[in-house]
C-alpha positions, 0 to 999 in steps of 0.5 A: 553484491549490489541491490540491483544484482539482488533484484535481478537475481530475485526476478524483481522489477526496478523502476527509476524515475525520469531524469527530471525527477532524479535531478530534482533530488540531486540539486546542487547544495542539497545534502542527503538527510540520511547517511549512505550506510542506512540505505541499500543504495547510496543517495537513493531511496529504494521503495517497494510498491505493488501498483495494482491499486488505482488510484493509490498506486498503479501503472498508467497507459505509458507504463509510468507509476502513478497514484497518491503513494507514488506522489508521496514517496517522490516528495519524501525522497525529494525532501531527503535529497535522495533519488526515488527508485521503485521496486514493483513486487507482490505484497507478500514479498515486501516484509521479507524483502525489507528485512533482507535489505532489498529496499529501504521503505515499503510504500504500498499502504501497508496496514499497521498492526501491533505484530508488524510494529514489533518487526519494523519501524512504521509511520501511520499516515492515513486511515483506511478501510476495506470494501466488498466489490460485486458484479454490476447491479449487485445481482446477489443483493449483498447488503451485509457481511453475512451475505458472503456466507457460502460464496467464493470471495477473492482477496490478495494473498498475505495482506490486511484484507485477507486477514480481516476477511478470515476474521469475518469468516470466523464470525459468520461461522460462529453464527451458524452460517456457511463459511466464506469460500476464500480465494487468494490471488497474487494481487488485487488486479488478478482478484478483480479479473477473477470476479469479472470472469465469474470465478468469484462472486465478490472481491475485497480491496481497500475503499479507494480501489473499490471506489475507483473500479465502481467509478469506471463502471466495472463493478459495484461496491456492495459494502465499504468502510469495514475495519477502519485501520491506520495505514503506514510506511514501513522501514528497516532503518531507525535513522531513516524512519526518523528522517521520514517522520521529520519530512511528514511533519514538515509537510503537515506544517506547510499544508502539502500533506493535507492537500495530497490527502484531500486530492484523493478523498482521504482523511488526513491525520491530525497532529504530529507524526511519530514512529511506531516500531520495536520498543516504541 
């Protein structure tokens, strides 16, 4: 059964890049750096993403995938002489899908943890933190984590943000305060819709996404810079992870990696990249 058949059977959405982008990866004389046996689809780098985190990954008004992580994924595929292809899927399905061989690489800004690194090769390429968004004007005057006590707070299901919110809840309860009323959603877009509709009083997301919503005038950022943690790319294949590391190190040397991070106001990694994964 082909990867395309598997995706259709699972009800997933697969997006190939425009022909011009595909052609760039298939230029005559460009030999793929990864064997077909290491890929779910010959000559193709299939990546999963949840495009609900502007400006990091999102769908524009023309239905095209955009954002820093999409640009990074395209560049990695190009330098590997592979055609980039994306599967739009909720975050909670990404690790099981990777382990089942439905895509080659998770490109969604997955937070690195020791537990995840025991399951799959991961390459830390960015540091990220989380924010708490609130309604315009911050009517509830939330200025510290303890102010979330007893309040309904939305977050995406199954991610680092939910995990940290639950850790914060335990800390708040240990101080004798009321627990946070944690409400989980399939993705961040839905979580923010709930905040807009008054179903929650705050929403937790990564710093750039919360900053983007604030810039648009939709919400305010009451808190930010919480729980700074490395963000990674994740793969099932060790050979692919080693090839991706080589690409990132080349991008580090030629300055394109730093330029991309600075374009989005992100703190770039210093030094060489490496694979963090099982047995490493």
